[in-house]
C-alpha positions as CSV (number, residue, x, y, z in Angstrom):
1,X,-0.3,0.0,0.2
2,X,1.6,3.4,-1.1
3,X,2.3,5.9,1.3
4,X,0.2,9.0,1.9
5,X,-3.0,9.8,3.6
6,X,-5.5,6.8,4.3
7,X,-3.8,4.5,2.0
8,X,-3.3,7.1,-1.3
9,X,-0.8,9.0,-2.4
10,X,-0.4,12.9,-3.0
11,X,-3.8,14.2,-4.8
12,X,-3.5,15.1,-8.2
13,X,-1.5,12.0,-9.6
14,X,-2.1,9.9,-12.9
15,X,-4.9,7.0,-12.6
16,X,-2.9,3.9,-13.4
17,X,-5.6,0.7,-14.1
18,X,-3.3,-2.1,-13.4
19,X,-2.2,-0.3,-9.8
20,X,-5.8,0.2,-9.1
21,X,-7.2,-3.2,-10.3
22,X,-4.4,-5.2,-8.4
23,X,-5.3,-3.4,-4.9
24,X,-7.0,-6.1,-2.2
25,X,-9.7,-4.0,-1.8
26,X,-10.7,-3.3,-5.5
27,X,-10.1,-7.5,-6.0
28,X,-12.5,-7.9,-3.0
29,X,-14.9,-5.5,-4.1
30,X,-15.1,-7.2,-7.8
31,X,-15.4,-10.8,-5.9
32,X,-18.3,-9.3,-3.8
33,X,-20.0,-7.6,-6.8
34,X,-20.1,-11.2,-8.6
35,X,-21.1,-13.2,-5.4
36,X,-24.0,-10.6,-5.6
37,X,-25.3,-11.5,-8.9
38,X,-25.0,-15.1,-8.0
39,X,-27.3,-14.5,-5.2
40,X,-29.6,-12.5,-6.5
41,X,-29.6,-14.0,-10.4
42,X,-30.1,-17.7,-8.8
43,X,-33.2,-16.7,-6.7
44,X,-34.6,-14.4,-9.5
45,X,-34.6,-17.0,-12.6
46,X,-35.0,-20.3,-10.6
47,X,-36.2,-19.1,-7.3
48,X,-39.7,-19.2,-8.1
49,X,-41.6,-22.8,-8.7
50,X,-45.1,-24.0,-9.3
51,X,-46.5,-27.4,-9.0
52,X,-47.9,-29.1,-12.5
53,X,-51.7,-28.5,-10.9
54,X,-51.0,-24.9,-9.9
55,X,-50.8,-21.6,-11.9
56,X,-49.7,-19.7,-9.1
57,X,-45.4,-19.5,-8.6
58,X,-44.3,-19.6,-4.9
59,X,-40.9,-19.6,-3.6
60,X,-38.8,-22.6,-3.6
61,X,-37.6,-21.9,0.2
62,X,-40.2,-23.5,2.2
63,X,-43.0,-21.5,-0.2
64,X,-41.6,-18.1,2.3
65,X,-41.9,-15.7,0.0
66,X,-40.0,-13.5,2.5
67,X,-36.8,-15.9,1.9
68,X,-37.1,-14.6,-1.4
69,X,-37.3,-11.3,-1.3
70,X,-34.7,-11.0,1.2
71,X,-32.4,-12.5,-0.8
72,X,-32.9,-10.6,-3.7
73,X,-33.4,-7.1,-2.0
74,X,-29.7,-8.1,-0.4
75,X,-28.1,-9.3,-3.5
76,X,-29.0,-6.0,-5.4
77,X,-28.6,-3.5,-2.7
78,X,-25.0,-5.4,-2.3
79,X,-24.6,-5.1,-6.2
80,X,-25.0,-1.3,-6.2
81,X,-23.0,-0.8,-3.2
82,X,-20.0,-2.4,-5.1
83,X,-20.4,-0.4,-7.9
84,X,-20.5,2.5,-5.7
85,X,-17.6,1.9,-3.7
86,X,-15.9,1.0,-6.8
87,X,-16.3,4.1,-8.2
88,X,-15.2,6.1,-4.8
89,X,-11.9,3.8,-5.1
90,X,-11.3,5.6,-8.3
91,X,-11.8,9.1,-7.2
92,X,-10.3,8.5,-3.6
93,X,-6.5,9.5,-4.8
94,X,-8.3,12.6,-6.2
95,X,-9.3,13.7,-2.8
96,X,-7.2,16.2,-1.6
97,X,-8.7,17.0,1.9
98,X,-7.3,14.5,4.6
99,X,-10.8,15.0,6.6
100,X,-12.7,13.9,3.4
101,X,-10.4,10.9,2.9
102,X,-11.0,10.2,6.5
103,X,-14.9,10.0,6.2
104,X,-14.6,8.0,3.1
105,X,-12.6,5.2,4.9
106,X,-14.8,5.5,7.6
107,X,-18.1,5.0,5.7
108,X,-16.3,1.8,3.7
109,X,-15.3,0.2,7.3
110,X,-19.2,0.8,8.4
111,X,-20.6,-0.3,5.2
112,X,-18.4,-3.1,4.7
113,X,-19.4,-4.7,8.5
114,X,-23.0,-3.6,7.9
115,X,-23.0,-6.0,4.6
116,X,-21.1,-8.9,6.2
117,X,-23.9,-8.9,8.9
118,X,-26.7,-8.8,6.3
119,X,-25.1,-11.6,4.2
120,X,-24.9,-13.6,7.5
121,X,-28.6,-13.3,8.1
122,X,-29.0,-14.3,4.3
123,X,-27.2,-17.2,5.0
124,X,-28.9,-18.3,8.1
125,X,-32.5,-17.3,7.0
126,X,-32.3,-18.9,3.2
127,X,-30.5,-22.6,4.8
128,X,-32.7,-22.8,7.4
129,X,-35.7,-22.4,4.9
130,X,-34.5,-24.9,2.4
131,X,-33.9,-27.3,5.1
132,X,-37.5,-27.3,6.5
133,X,-38.6,-27.1,2.7
134,X,-41.2,-30.0,2.0
135,X,-40.4,-32.2,-1.1
136,X,-44.1,-32.8,-2.1
137,X,-44.0,-28.8,-2.8
138,X,-41.3,-29.3,-5.2
139,X,-41.6,-33.0,-6.5
140,X,-39.3,-32.5,-9.8
141,X,-36.6,-30.5,-7.5
142,X,-36.8,-27.6,-9.7
143,X,-34.4,-24.8,-9.1
144,X,-32.4,-26.9,-6.2
145,X,-29.3,-25.8,-7.7
146,X,-30.0,-22.4,-7.7
147,X,-31.4,-22.5,-4.2
148,X,-28.1,-23.9,-3.2
149,X,-25.9,-21.6,-5.0
150,X,-27.9,-18.7,-3.2
151,X,-27.1,-20.3,0.0
152,X,-23.2,-21.1,-0.8
153,X,-22.5,-17.5,-2.0
154,X,-24.4,-15.9,0.7
155,X,-22.1,-17.7,2.7
156,X,-19.0,-16.4,0.5
157,X,-20.0,-13.0,1.0
158,X,-19.7,-13.0,4.7
159,X,-16.0,-13.2,4.3
160,X,-15.5,-10.9,1.4
161,X,-17.3,-8.5,3.3
162,X,-15.1,-8.7,6.4
163,X,-12.1,-9.0,4.4
164,X,-13.2,-5.1,3.1
165,X,-13.9,-4.3,6.6
166,X,-10.4,-5.5,7.5
167,X,-8.7,-3.7,4.9
168,X,-10.8,-0.3,5.7
169,X,-9.7,-0.4,9.3
170,X,-6.0,-0.7,7.9
171,X,-6.2,2.4,5.9
172,X,-7.9,4.1,8.8
173,X,-4.8,2.9,10.8
174,X,-2.7,4.5,8.0
175,X,-4.0,7.8,8.9
176,X,-2.4,10.7,7.2
177,X,1.4,11.2,6.2
178,X,2.5,14.6,7.6
179,X,5.1,14.6,5.2
180,X,3.0,15.0,2.2
181,X,-0.4,16.5,3.9
182,X,0.0,19.7,6.1
183,X,-3.1,20.6,8.2
184,X,-2.1,23.5,10.3
185,X,0.9,25.8,10.6
186,X,2.6,27.0,13.5
187,X,5.4,29.1,13.5
188,X,8.7,27.2,14.9
189,X,9.5,30.4,17.1
190,X,6.1,30.9,18.5
191,X,5.9,27.1,18.8
192,X,9.1,26.9,20.8
193,X,8.0,29.9,23.1
194,X,10.6,32.2,21.9
195,X,9.3,35.6,21.7
196,X,10.2,38.3,18.6
197,X,13.2,40.0,19.1
198,X,12.0,44.1,19.6
199,X,12.8,46.3,16.5
200,X,15.4,48.6,16.7
201,X,16.3,51.5,14.2
202,X,19.5,51.7,13.3
203,X,19.7,55.7,13.3
204,X,18.6,55.6,16.9
205,X,21.2,53.0,17.5
206,X,24.2,55.3,15.9
207,X,22.7,58.4,17.9
208,X,22.7,56.5,21.5
209,X,26.3,55.1,20.8
210,X,27.8,58.9,19.4
211,X,28.8,61.4,21.7
212,X,27.4,65.0,21.6
213,X,30.1,68.2,22.4
214,X,28.3,71.8,23.2
215,X,30.2,74.9,21.7
216,X,32.8,76.8,24.5
217,X,30.9,79.5,26.1
218,X,31.3,83.2,25.3
219,X,33.1,83.4,28.8
220,X,35.7,80.9,27.6
221,X,36.3,82.8,24.5
222,X,36.8,86.3,26.9
223,X,39.3,84.7,28.8
224,X,41.6,83.4,25.9
225,X,41.4,87.0,24.1
226,X,42.5,88.8,27.4
227,X,46.3,87.5,27.0
228,X,46.9,89.2,23.8
229,X,47.6,92.8,23.7
230,X,47.4,95.2,21.2
231,X,50.2,97.0,19.7
232,X,50.1,100.7,19.1
233,X,51.6,102.0,15.7
């Protein structure tokens, strides 16, 4: 994972598709995306059957319509969530704000954990309803493979979403790289508790260093001239 803020480098770099695809969280998102397609696709296509003498279709999971609805709903929403966060992963390196990156990583952590829980519920619900299903409700055993596939990939999805939660937690722990992203600036002199030196004018300094001599008084001049005697010609 390259250094930077929450697992991405400095904002403004060029997008590299190969590097993006090789990232662990990108791989897990794509795998989770495929698993969600298998789950809701299996139930939509073969999750509803009917007896030869009945016209109305019913859910293959013990005739429980809620089981089929839950599997389809979770699969479709997980499918959309994977696409949303794949798009966010593409845009993530362009986010320059550390706070926005932190929010994105925290949302990834929360959503991934929530979907892991929903897939656990899906697995338990579908598996239990399939276990108590009556054979006479489906004498031809139609859609049995699709029903088992939905259960199996619901189970696999638990681990892919838990893996995404773990990677998001790692990115959160990575935090911000202070060498590349500076949020606040503090003057080093103030940070060290050193006050600024007072301003001194050079002219004031020169005047204070120089000495001032007053001119001689008039009495001293008269005293000097008294010793001179004029000559008569």
